[in-house]
N, C-alpha and C positions, 0 to 999 in steps of 0.2 A: 448358874447353869451354863451360860455362854462360855465362861472360862473353862468349865469342865469339858465341854464339847471341843473347845480349841485345843486343850491339853490332850484329849483323846486322839484328835486328828493329828497332832504333832507326833505323838507316840507311834501311831499307825504309819505315818510318813517315814519316820526313822526305820521302822521295821521293814517297810518296802525297800528302802534304800539299801539296808543291810542285806536283804535277800538278793537284790540285784547285783551286789558286790561280792556275793558269797564265793568262797574259794578256800584254798588251804589257808589256815590262820598264820599270820606273821609270827615269827618267834623272836625273842629278845636276846638270843645267844647265837653264837656261830653255828651250832648244831645241837641236837638233842640226844643225850645219852639215856638209854633205857634205864628204868628204875632199878633193875636187877644187876646193873653194872656200875662199878665205881672207877674204872680205868678203861680207856680205849687207846689203841694205837692204829697204825696204818691198815691193819687187817680189818678193822671195823668199817672202814670206808671202801673196802674191796668186795666185789661180788664175783664169785667164781663159777656159778652154776652154768653160765653160758659156755664154759669149756666143753660141756657135754655135746655141743653141736659140732665141734671140730672133728672132722673125719667120720662123723656118724652117717649111717645110711638114712635116706629120707624116710619119714614116717609113712605109714599106710593110711592114716586118717589125719584130718586137720589137727594141728597141734600148736599151742601157744606156750611159750616159756616167758614168764613174767619176771620183771625186776621192779616190784612195787614195794611199798612200805612193809607189807606183810612178809615178803621174802628177803628184803634188804632194809633192815631197820635204820640204817644211816640216812635214808631218804626222808625220814620224819622231819617235817618243817622245811624241806627244800623245794617243794612244789614241782617236782619232776619225777617221772618214772618211765619205764621202757618195757618193750615186749618184742620178742622175736616170733614171727608167725610163719609156719611151714604149711604149704598147701600141696598135697599130692595132686595128681592129674584129676581133672573133672571134680574138684572138691570146693564147696563153699565154706566161708565163715558166715554162719546164718545171721539174719537181721538181729541187731542188738543196739544198745545205747551205752554211752559212758556218761553218767549223770553229773560228774564233777570235773570233766575236762574235755577239751577238743583233742583230736588225735591227728598227728602228722605222720603219715605212712610213707616210707621210702622203700620202693621195690628194688631189691638187690639182684634178683634173678628171676627170669621167666616173664610172664604177662598176667595181668589180672583185670577182670571186669569189676568195677567198683561203683558204688552209688550211695546216695543218702536222700532222705525225704525231709523237706522243710515243714514248717508249721502251717503252710497253706496247702499241704499235700502235693507239692510239686517234687517230682523225682529228678535228681541230677545224676547222670551216669558218665563214666569215662572208661576207656580201655587204656590201661597203663602198660608201658614197656619198661624194661630194665633201665634203671636210673631215674625214673619219674618219681615225683612226690605228689601226694594228694592229701588235702585236709578235710577231715570230717568235723563239722562244727559241733560244739559242746551240746550234749544231750539229745541230738537228733538220731533217729533210726538210720542205721547204715549197714552195709554188707560188703563182702568181697567174694569173688568167685574165680577160680582158676579153670577157665574153659578149655585149656589146652589138653588134648587127650594123650599127649606124648611126654610133656615136660613138666616137672613140679615147679613151684614158685616159692620164693623166699622173700620176706619183707621184714623191715624193722619199723616199729611204731614208737613215737615219743609222745608223752602226755604232760600237760601242764599241771599235774597234781601228783602227789606221792601216793594217792589212793583214788584213782579215777573211777573205779567201780565199773562193773559190767552187768548189764541187765539183758539177758538173752530172751528174746521174745518167745521163741518156741518153748523154752523151759519154763519161763515165767507164767505163760498162759496155760500150759498143758501138763505141768508136773507139780504144781503147787497146791492142788486140791480145790481149785475154783469149780463150783458146781457145774455139772454137765449141761443142765438146762440153761443156765446163764450164758455159757459159751455157745451153745447151739443157737439161742436167740440172737446173741451178739453177732455171730458169723452167718446168720440166716441159713442154717443147715439143720441136720437132725442129730439126735443124741448119739446114734450109732457111729456117725462120722467123727464126732468129738471123742468117743471112746476109742475108736481106731487110732486117732492121732495120739491120744494119751498112751495107748499100748505101744505105739511105735517109738515114743520118746522115753519110755520107762527104762531104768537102768537094767542092763543085761545081767543075769545071775552069774 
């Protein structure tokens, strides 16, 4: 019986260690070729979608152009991805998390109010100027906001995962079918307020 308990404890310890070390899995080849391809050349390692930004007019709503494993399969196994974030005037990137990676944001143009909340519920904020970098630790709720009423902002974000994932708090809480009563009690408000929030976040027809 004692041996069984020891073995169970050992297995649990290994599981905890593995969870603590979780990240993109290591690969045993230089790169990963998708199963539907038998040959790759330089084009496979090239991502051209960012060309759409060159000479384009700034968007009228917050916009993210991602280069993650889903958009750029050559990133599979490379533990890196990228995004370009465009902020029109007075526009936020709402609170969200990246469960599989930290985010290193580089502000290329404009200014941004940024912040994140740690696991003790402490808020860390900063006002970034062009040329600044800011790191959002892995898995923590964070946001960005272009408070400038005159000038848009542009930032690049790098991630330590080919598939960092994004969990948008407004969408996750109010557009996924969580019961109104549960949300009302959780936020200490009434069902009418919850329904108004859900209606405001519903996709436009």
